[in-house]
N, C-alpha and C positions, 0 to 999 in steps of 0.2 A: 802571895802565898809561898811559903817555903816548903821544901821537901818533907819536913817533919809534920807539916799540916795536912798532908795528903793521906787519904784512907788507902791502906795497902792490904790486899788479900792475895792468896796464892793457893795453888792446889794442882791436882792432876785430873785431866778429863779423858774419858775413853774416846779414842779416835777409831781408825780402821786398822784391820790386820793385826789386832792385838796391841797396838800402840797406846800407851797412856801418856798423853802430852802434858808437860809442865806448862803452867800459865801463871803469870803474875799480873795483878790488876792494881792500877794506881788511879786515884781520883774517883769522882762520882759525877753522875748526870750526863746530859747531852747524848748524842749518838755515839755509841761505843766505837773506839778506834782500836783495831787489832793490828799489832806490829809484828813483822817477821824479819829477823836479822839475817845477815849474810852467812855464807858457808863457814863452818867450823866455829861459829859464834855462840854466844850465850846472851841472856837478857841484858847483862851488864855491859855488853858491847855497844849498846846505844848511848852510853855516857849519860849526859843530863837531858837528852832530847825528850825522853818519855815524861820526865817530870815537868818540863816546860809545856808539853802538849796536854798534860793532865791537870793543868791549872783550872780549866773550865769544863772538863769532860772526863769520862772514864776511858782509860787506856789499858788495853790488855795485851801484854807481850807473850808470845808463844814460842817455845823451843821445839823444833820439829824432831822427827825420828832420829835418834842417835846423837842429838846435839845436847850439850849441857846436862840438865837433870832428866831429860827424857831418854829413857833406856832404849837401846836398839832392839829390833826384833828380826826374826829370820825372814827378811823381805828386802829385795833390792830397792834402791831409791828410784822413784820415777816422779816426774813433775805432777802427773795426775793423782798418784797416791798421796803425795804430800799435800796437794790441794784439797783432796777429799778429807784429809785429816783436819785441815783448818776449818772446813765447813762443819765437820763433826764437833769440833770444840765450840764453834759459834752456836750450834744447835744445843749442845749439852748445857752451855751456860745461859741459854735463852737470850742471846745478845742481838740477834739479827732483826732487820738488815743493818750491817755495820759499815763503817768506813774502814778501809784496809790499806795499810802502809807496808811496803816491802822494799828491802835494799838488796841489790846484787842477787845472789841465789834466792833470797827471800822475795825479791821482786818477781822473779820467774814464777815462784810458787803463788804469789798474790795474783799475778796475771791469770794463771791457770784456774785459780779459785773463782775469779770473776767470770771467766769463760764458762766453766763447768757448773757453777752455782750462782747464776745471776740474781736470783731472788735473795741471796744472802748478803749482797754487796750494794751499798748505796753509792759510795764514791771510792775511787781507787787512786792511790799515790804510789808511783813506781820510781825508785831512786836507783840510777845506774844499772838499768836492766834493759836488754834488747828484746825485740819480739821475734828475732830470728837468730840462730846460732852464728851465722856469718856476719851478724851485726857487731861482733867483737873484732878488735884489731887482730891481724894475723899473729902478732907476737903473744897476745893474750891466749889465743887458741893453742899456740905452741906450748905455753905454760900449762894449760889445762891438760894437754896430752901427757904430761909428766906427773900429774897428781895421783898419788897412791902411796901405799904403805912403804914402798921402797925409799921414800923421802922422810920417813918418820924421825930418824935421828936428827935431821935438820930442823924439823918442825918442833921437836921436843924442847928446843932452846928458845922458843918464841913466847911472847906474852899470850898469844892466842891459845897455845897449849896449856899454859899455866892457869888461865881462866877456866878452861875445860876441866883440868885435873882437880881444881878446887871444889867442883860441884858434882862431877859425873858419878853416877852410881857404880860404874865399872870403868876405872881409869884405863885399864888394859884394852878397852874397846876402841881406842883412838885410831890405831892402824886400820881397823875395819871401816871406821868412819871415813878415813882417807880413801880407801879403795872404793867404797860405795859412792862417795862424792865424785871421785875421778870418773867412774863409769857414767854417772849422770851427766857430767860436764862434757864428756866426749860424744854423747849421743846427739845426733842431728835433730833439729826441730825448726819449724817455720810456722808461726801462728798467725801469719798475715791475714788470711781470710777470716779467721775467728775474731781477730782484733776489729776488723771492719764491722762485725756484728755486735760489738759491745754496746750495751745501752747505758751503762754507768759512766758518768763523766770521769775523765782520767787526768791526773796531774803527772806529767813526766818531768823528772829532775835529773840533770846530768852535771858533771863537773866540766869545766872548759878544757881540762887535760885528762879526760876520762879514758877508760879502757874501751870505750865505744865512741866512734867518730861522730862529730856533729851532723854529718850527712845522714847517719842512721837515725839520730834523734829527730831530724826533720822528716825523714820518711815515715817513721813511727807516728809522729804528730799528724802527718797528712792522712794516714789511715784512720785517724780519729776525727777527721774533718777540720783539722787545724792548719793554718798557714796556706790555705788554698785561694784566698781572696782578701782584698782590703776589707777591713771590718766596718768602714764608714765612720763618719764624724761622730756618730752617737754610739758606736760599738755594736750596733745591732747585727752585724755580719760576723761577729766573733763566735768561734766554736765554744761549746760548753766545756771542752777539755782545754788544758793549758800546758805550756812548755816553759821550763825555767832552766837556764844554764848558769851555774854558780861560778864566779870568777876565782882564779887562784887556787883551785881545788883539783884533786885527782880522784880516781875511783876509790882510793884507799882512805881518803879523809873527807869525802864529800858529806858523809852522814854526820860529821862533827862540825860542819859549817854553821856558824852562829845564826846565819840568815835562814837556814832550812826550816826552823820552827815557824817563822812568820810566813814563809811561802806555803807551808802545809796548812797552817791555820786559816790563812786567807782563802785558800781553795775550799777547804771543808766547810767554812762558814757560808 
């Protein structure tokens, strides 16, 4: 199936706090997969991954508050509010329970969605996202400390800003997006105990040169019941959750890894 063969729909869904979230749907059938991109991203930031995943199912990409085509509202960013927005979109479109895929900041939102709205999520895929703020390398945390509108002139020269400017309803809102994102990233969080209580199986995916050390990936996987014992010759002791480390990738290009689609598809199947 080629991209032009896929059914494509789009629109806006009422979320919470006055947000009207933009969504784009590709493909048909199967359990719907809702995809959440990283910070400052737009739907197009997924590259060809969504088309690959939509070959045999419906994939719905959502742009959260203040990102891309979704206009900002007078509300700070919080993990829980953004998660509640996702659940509202799922309910409005009549999709649930869905499979949920999130990358980086979108991974944090996806995780909070599964925690706060377990009935809306069948399976969860997290790409390059920790379950505690201190799961990031110290140099990444130092970079997060500097995220804000003071760095707008530098960001304005990037492809990320160009993609935003091409679709945003208010191009001048990007500095505010930087400030709100910075405030979110600087806030402390530790979702360890809530992760232990997840009922949905989880696929964790990291790069081997990620912004998150392999030790945190192993800790996160252990919270999900993975990597705690030998699975046995027949695999009967294996956790329902999975861990994948993609070689030769970093936090910034892991979502473009050609093997990611097959890893996701195998888990969701």
